[in-house]
N, C-alpha and C positions, 0 to 999 in steps of 0.2 A: 291506917297511912297505907304508900305506898312502901314495900323493901325496897330498899337502896343499898346497891356495890358497888364500889370504887375496887376498880381492877387497873393491879398496877403491876404491868411486869416486868421484872429486873435484871441484867445482868452487871454488877460489879458498879452497883451507884452506892459503895458505902457513904458518898461525901452529902449527899443529897436526899438519899432517902426519908431518911427520917423528918426531914423540913416537906416533905412532898406529904408524907401524912398525917405530921399535923397541921397541917394547913387545910388539909381534907375533913380533917377529923373537926377542927373549928369551922368550917362551912357548912359541914354536915354528922352535925352529932349523933344521928343518931343512923349515920347510914354504916355498914359494916365494909373493913377496909382491907380488902386482899393482895396481900404482897407476895408473888408469885416469883420464888427465885430459878434462874435458870442457868446451873452449875459456874454461879459467881466463885471468887477465889480470893474474894476480898470480905470484909464484915458487915458486907448486904443484908446478911440474914438477922445477924445480931442487932445494926439500927433499925432496923425494920419491926424486928420484936421490941425493942426498946420503947419505939414511938408509940407502941400500941396495937400493929396490924397485925391480923391472921397470918402467916406468912404459911406458904404449900408450895409444894417445890414440883421442878419439872424438868426430868433428866435429857430428854432428847431438844437438841440444840437448838434453837431458832426462834424467833417470836412468835411464829406462825403456830408452831405445836404447844408455845405458852397459851396462847389466846385461847386455841381450842381445848385446851383443856381446860379454862377459867370457865368456857362458856359451856361446857360438857358438864361440870361439877358447881357453880354455882347457881343457883336458883333463886332468881331477883324480879322486882317487877318492873325497876329501873337501873339498866347499867353504867355506871360511869368508866368507860377507857381512858387512860393519862401514861403517859410515861412516865420513868423513876429519876428524870435528870433534871426536875425542878427549871423547866421552863417553858411550861406552860400552867399559865394565870390560875390558879385555885379558884379567887374572888370571883371569877366567871362560869363557877359551876354549876348557880343557880340559874342564870339566863340559859346556859345551855341545856337544862333540864327542863325550863316551863315546856316548852313546844312537845316534847315528848309526857311530859303529865296530864297536861290538859288536851291530848290527843290530837294535834293538830299537825304532827309530826311523827314518826316512827323513829328517824333518827335526825339530831342535830350534830352537826359538826363545826367543834373550835378553826375557823380559817386563817391562817397567816397570811394570807395573800389577799386578802379584803380589802377595797379600797380602804375601809375605815379603819386598816388594822396598820402599827406603825412596828412591824417584827424586824427584828435583827437577822438578816436574811444574806447566806454567801452569796455572792456572784453567781455560780457557777451550781448550788442548789435552784437559786431561782429561776434558773434556765431551764434547769432540768422538770423542776415541779411545773411549767408553762408548758413545755414543750409536751410532757402527759396530757397538760389538762387539754390543749389544741387536738391530740389525738383523741381523746375521751369524745370534746365537743365534734367531732369530723363523725364517729364511729357510731356514739350512742345518742346523738341529738340532745344531749344536756348542757347545761349552762351552771357550773359548779368556778368555786375559785382555789379550794384546794382539796386535791381526792391523794394526799399522802397524809394530811393531819392524824397525829395520835392521838388526838383531843375529843372525845366523843362521849354523846349518849344517845342509847337507844333503849327500846324494850324487847319484851322476850320474840316477838315474829323475828326481830332481826338477829337475835342470839341464838337462835333456829338454824338460822342459815349455814349450809355446809360450807369449808373452807377446805380450799387444798393446799394451801400455799407452803411455804418452808420459811422463810424469812421475810424480811421487811413489803414484799410485793403484797404481804396480809390487808394490809389499808387499802390498796389499791383495789382488790378482789371485796373485800368488804362493800365497797362504795358500788363498784359495778355490777355486785348480785342484787345488791338492796334496789336499783335501777331499774335493774331486769325483771324483778317479782312485782315490780308497782309500786313500792314502799315508798312514803313520803320522806323527801330532805329538806331541812334548814339548814342554814349555814349561820354561823357566830362569829362576829369580828375577835379575834383573839391576837395580843401580841407577844408574841416568841420570843424571849430573851436570852440572853448570852450564855452557855453553860458556866457556872460557879468554876473559879480557880483551882485545877487538877482533878476536873471531870472531865474525863473524856470519851467522844463522840464514838457510837460502836459503827456509825455507817461510813463506808467506805465506797467513795460516790461510783467510781467507775464498773467494780462490782457489783453490786446492788441496783445499780443504774439499769445493766442489762440484765439484771433479773425483774426486775417491775419492767421491763420492755417486751423482756417476753413471758412474763404473767397477763402483761394486758393482751397481745395476739393469743396467747393461752384462751384467754376469756373468750375475744374475741373468734377463735375456733369454735367454741362449745356454744357461746351465746348466740352469734351471729354469722353461722356457718356460708351462709348466702354471699354478705361481704366478704369475709374472708378469701372465700375459695372462686367469688366471679371475680375480686380484684387479680386473685392470683392467676386466674382463667384468662383472662382478656390479656395481661402479661405476655402469657404464653402464645398466644393468639398473635398477638403484634409482633413477639419477635419472629413468627412464623412467617409473616407476611414479607419480611424482612429478604431471605432467596426467593421467596415467590413475585416478588415484584421484579429483581433480577433477569427471571425465567421467562415470566408475561414479558416484558420491553425486549427481551430477546426475540422471542416467539412475532411477537406484531411488528416487527424488522425480518426475519429473516422466515416466518412462517414455519418453522424448524426447532422441536423441544430437543436442543442439543443437551443440556444439562443437566440427564437423564437425575442423577444421585439428588443434585440441588432441588428441583422438583417435589422428589420423593421425601424429602427432608420437610420441605416447607410442609405439603400436605399431611405430612405424620403431625407436625406441631401445633398445625391448626387443630385438627381434630382432637390431639391431647389438651390443648387449652378448654373447647369444646367440653371434652367428658370432663374435665374438671368443673365448669361451669355447671354442667348438670349433676355432676354429685355434691356441687353445693346446695341446687335446689333441692334434691333429695333431703340430705341433712337436715334444712331450714325444717322442711315438713315435718322430720322426724323429731327435729328441738322443739318445735312450737307447742306438738303434743306431749313431751315430756315436762314443759316448763307447765301445761296446763294439770297434769297430773300430779306435781308438784305442790303447785300450787293448793289445791284440791286437799294434800296430804295435811300440809301444812295447816290448814284452814280445820280439818278434823281435829289434828292433835290441838291446834289454840283451841279450839273454842271447850276439849275435853278438860282442859288446864285451868280452864278460866268460865265455868259453869255461871248463869246467870241464874 
């Protein structure tokens, strides 16, 4: 029988954590349920322990730090990751696990924005999610409906991926690195429900929105350097053409280059843009080699952990 671990990162969720633990115990009686407390100032730890969870601690603040500790410390065949705020339905967990269990997917994600979902989403949150989805589709050529979901099932290969995020951008990073390592993703529609009365969201829309956006561009820089530096280089080249066009038009009319500083500025800017594009090409080649090396290392490690 596959070893199943339910991972619940928590910060001040005393009103909901016991119910979340109990619901997942009812759905997966053989699973080990871990609650990782991230410096809660309420009774989260007491409520989780009372409900029967294995309680552990992560003192470094931030959801990404908690998830890194979970994946480093816990060995399982199938991991279920879910938030402790009781907004995700536990009765969907077996459907979420199915594709990972039968080997048709490496990670399944509970999509709150699927066409078959009826999620209670705030307008601003919905807009932000759709914006990030559009960026992901444009850059990574993948069609998903929800990249920021906190409800996922995945196998050991996904659990071994290196995560560098610090906060709520960890879901974005986990999704993109799964895509870039050519692992298989499936989505399962789930209905997001409102938080119970008295339970407060930890997300700060503007702050965390900028963090997630920065994470997207950082990952694009690392995994798609030609796209990142190519776009930047093209923009610089186009900016360089603005003073250049003025100089060329004046030269065509008078046969004299009167604005020497503007001509030097134009040539320097265009050359800088071309240099940025060339740097992107070099980094693209290096990145591909490192990705190939990483895949080979992961394949070796995975084969050692799972000998036939």
